[in-house]
Every structure is written in structure tokens, then in C-alpha cells.
N, C-alpha and C positions, 0 to 999 in steps of 0.2 A: 504493500499499500504506500502511495506517496503521501507525504507530509501535507499537501494541500487540499486532501479530500476528506471531508467530514464523513464518519462511518459510524453506525449503531451496530451493536452485536449482542448475542446472548452468551454470557460468560459461563452462567451455570443454571441448568433447569432440571428440577428433580420434582417428583410426584411420589408421596406415601400414602398408602391406605391407613386411615385411622380406626375405621369400622367398617362394618359391611356396608358398602354402597356410598360411603364418605370417604372422601380423598384430600389432602392437604397438599398444594403446590407452593414451591419456592423458586423465584426467579431472580437472577442477578443480570443486569443490563449494563453495559458500557458503551460509552460514546467518546470517539476521538474527534473533537472539534477542529475547525479551520478557521481561517480569517473570516470567512462569510458567515458561518454558524457557530456560535459559541455555545449554544444549547440545543438540545434535542427535544422536540415536542411532537407527540403523536399517540397513539393508542395501541394497547395489547389486545389481542385476540386469541381465544383458546379454541382450538378444534379437538374435541373430546370424542374418540372413536371407540364404541363398545358393541358387544353383541349381547341380544336379548332374545330368549326363546329361538335361537339359531337364526336370527336375523340381525344383520350388520345396521348400527345406529350411528348418528353423530349428533353432538350436542355442541353448539356454537355459544361461547361466552364472550362479550355480554350478549344477553339476549334482551328484547325490549322491556321486560319487566324488571331487569336488575338495574341498580345503580351505576350508570355510565361513568360517573367520576372516579370510581374505584379503578377503572382500566385506562384512564387518562394517564399520559406520561409526559413529564417535563423536568429534565435533569442535565446537569452539565458534565459529569463524568462517570458516576455509577449509581444505580438505584437498585434496590431490592423491593421486590413485592412478593406477597403471600396471600393466599386465600384458600378457600374450602369450595369444593363443588361435591354434589351429590348425584347419585346414579340409582336408578330402580333397584330395589332389593337383590334380584336374581341376575343383574347385567355384569358382564365380565369386561372390565377395562382392556381395550386393546392397545391403545396410544393416545398421547396428548401431544399436539403441536402447537407450540407458542408461534405466534406471527405478530411482528412488529411493523406497524404501518404508519406512514406519514401521509395524511390525506387519504387518498385512496391507493397510494403506492406502497407495495409490500417492500420493506427495507431489509428485513432478515426473518428467518424462520428455523426452528428448531424442534427436533423431537425430544420429549422428556426422558430422563433416565428414571428407572424405577428402583 
């Protein structure tokens, strides 16, 4: 990477099961500023893939009923976010992808470690 290009990245992304159907995520984001952009402003989206009764399903967070402010991002160098999501009792988690967007542009994505 050149020193004149601002870049956001996911440093660490983990998901841990707390109880049946309840999961805790922790993500650490990093931002390399440049002369034009001294801070990053964007939004975090989670794509949660799971199976239920043999059918593949996906939950996208935030959804319309949730507090969107919890997923807004504004930081200069590093930002840690944590949260919880729930799946139906018999669902099996397949994977969680974090997507960092700036406006409608996807800036970075990464699958979680379990």
C-alpha cells in the first residue's frame, strides 16, 4: 500500500456462542488515513448465514427494526465494536461476514473466526 491512499481494514473479527441461539461478536477495525481523509465514516453490516431445518437462511444486520446508530462507524485509527445477535433455537450458524461500507461502496469484508 502506498502512503497516500486511505484504507480501512478489519484487524480482528470473532464470533463466540454464549448460549443456544445467542452469539457475541467482537470486531477491531483499523484505518490508515491520508492527507485527504483523516478519519473514516461509514457503516458496519453483518451477513449471518445459518441453516434451519435443512434450509439455508441469512440474517442481515442492522435490519430496519434495529438501532442503526449502533452500526455507524466514525474513527481516526482504531475502533472496537461488540454486539450480540440471536438465531432461532434450532438454527446452526454457518458463517458471519462483516462488511464495512462507505456510502454504498464496499470498502472491506471479512469472515469471522469461530
